[in-house]
Each structure stands twice: as C-alpha cells, then as structure tokens.
C-alpha positions, 0 to 999 in steps of 0.5 A: 887444883881440883881433884875428883872424889874418885881420885881421893885416897889416904888419910883424912888430912891427905884428902883435905890437902888434895881438895881445893876448898875455899875457907868460906865455902860450905865444904871448907867450913865443915872441914874446919869444924871437923879438924878443930874438934874431931873428938866432938864431930865423931859423936855428932849427926850430920845435923849437929855438925852442920849447926856447928859449921853453920851449914845444912846437913846436906852440905855435911854429906856432900863434903863427905862425898867430895872427900871420897867417902861413901857417907858420913859414917865412912868419914867418921871412921877416918876421923877415928883414925885421925884421932888415934894417930900417934896415940899409944896402943893401950889408948887405942884398944876397945873392950872385947865385947864392944869390939864385937859390935863394930863400935869403937871407943871415942873421946870424952862425950859431954854428959848432957849428950850421952842420951842423944848419942846412945839413942842415935847409935841404936837408931842407926844400927851402930849399936846392933840389936841382940848384942849385950853390953854393960854400963861399964863398957858404955861408960868407957865407950863415951868417956863418962862415968856410969851415972849418965849412962845409967840415966840415958839407959833408963830413958831409953827403956821408957822408949823401949829402945833398950831392955836391961837385966842382970847380965847387961843392956840389949837393944831388942830384936824386932819382928816383922809382925811388930813392925806391921803393928807399929805402922798401923798405929803410926798411920792412925796417929799421923791421920789425926795429926794432919787433920789437926794440922789443917785446923791449926797450921800457921804460914811458918809451918807451910813454909817449913814443909815446902822448904824441906821438900824442895831441899829433898828434890834438889838432891842428886841421884848419888848413893850417898844422898840417901842418908840426907833424903831419909833425914829430910823425910823425917823432918818433913813429917815432924813439920806436919806434926808440929803444925797440929799443935797437939803435944800429946799426939806428937809425943806418941807418934815420936815414940813410934817413929823411933821404933820404925827407924830401927829398921835399917835402910829407907823405903825411898830406895824402892823403884819409883818411891822417891818421886812418889813420896815427894809428890805426896808430900807436896799434895799433903802440904797443899791439902793442909794449906787449904784446910782440907782435912779429909783429903789430908788424911787420905793422902797421909794414909796412902803414903804410909800404907805404901811405906809399910808395904815396901818395908814388909816386902824388904824384910820378907824376901 
C-alpha cells in the first residue's frame, strides 16, 4: 500500500510502517540507517547520512519528505522523540539555558566529530547568534567531556564563528555592513580562483561541476528541496575552488563562505534566481572548460554581486 506524504502522521515508526518502502530503494536504505543508529543520525548532516546509507544527500531529503516531514530538521525532531521514548524523565531534561536556544540534548557524540557538529549547528542557526552557553552545557549537549568542547571552540574562534569571555561562549551577531564587506572580499577571492581554475582545471573538475549542476536542475519545486539546492550550490562553488589548485586561496574563501553561511536562508528562493543561478553555473563551467579567464571572472562577479544584492534586500526590509 502506498501512502501519500500528506496522509502521514504519528511517530517516526508509525510513519515508516505506513510507507511501502523497498529495502534496497534509496528511501529504504536511509530509513534502515536512521533506525539502526538514531543517536548517530541525529547529529549528522544530509551528506553524512547519505554517505552512511550509500545514497545521495538529495535522497535523504526526499526520504524526509516522503515520511511527511517539512525537511531534515523536522525529521530529526521525530528521531529525538524516538530516542527519548520510554526513557526516565530525568534523562530527557535539557539544561535550562540551552533549552532557551531550542537546542536539545542528544546522545553521545564521537569526540572527533564535536568540532564538525558544533560548526554545523552554528551555520544552520540551531545554535543561535547572541545566546551565551558554557563549555559544561555544550559537553552535556554532546555527551562528551569538556576537553573536546574546549578544542572545538578554540578552532571555531579562529574562524570567528564564536567568541569566548569569562561568562561563556557566544555566536556573534552579524550586521548587514559586515555582510557586505564579506561579500566584497568573497567576490575578489572567487574571481582569482576561477581565473586559476581556467589554467589548472582537469577533466574530473569539469565533470564534477556539470554533475552537481545537473543534480540541482533535476530537483522539483517543492519547498523541502531548498536545503538540498543550497547544499548543491555550496558544492558547485567548492568544485570551482578545487579546480584552481590554490590551497591558500581556498582556505581564505572557505573562511568567508562560513561567515556568509551564517545568514539563514538562501538567495535561491528569490523570484527567478534559481534558474538564473543554474544558467550562470553552466556558463561558468563552459568558460573554465575553454580556459577563458576574463569571461569566467565576469560571470562569477555578476553571479555573486546579484547574490549580495538579494541578501542585502532580504535583510534591509
């Protein structure tokens, strides 16, 4: 029996039982992975879940949609409920100050993944700007000692994603002026990178860029694909950076990319922007393929200036 996503309700297990999923389908593999290790899946991005299940990140988002969830974050709330089902109330409590952020306490996280997960929560807004937390609260949140938390925070300080004082740790609040400055530098660095990509690109780089753009074009118009689109956009630009072969510039542009990713939402939701962006990606790939440096710089500059304009309009309304 097939069930429409709109008809699904109830707990995670109830929704899974209602769906007619084939075990070897992409959706079936995602569900099997999540149910086999829910405490791990709850801490992972769509990319990491997809890697664990042997499917694409787009398949992970589509699975959440088929289960009737608004997106991966919505499905993770259901996984949290699944994990806490039947546990004593004392194990379900959250620290009061973390509760104010909307962040829930998960199961134990591998120490090597603490930095990656904390960084992800900052970039997605799960750990909001302006809310102060302590090392002890984060340690309880991730189920680790304070040592890996301290190291993760130290690395995030270097990226300016957090600031720390004697009262605790805070994700700094950004201003629109700071965003504009960051975009200006981001445009300069990307222009240098695509010019180098024209000189140094390999066939594998071009194939990666075309594949990512094709995956983005294949996505539908449903609201829940926005997260996948935004991730595809990041991966496309990362592929152009990789084609440059310049590790110093790549390190600098990633730093700025992290700062800009802290602005919630994506410019791809603006009217006409999705198609415009995909066409510019294709034009940029063709220019890099033909090693036309001046054209590649003109395309990436126009692409990112438009993104900056949309972002500025969104936050100055």
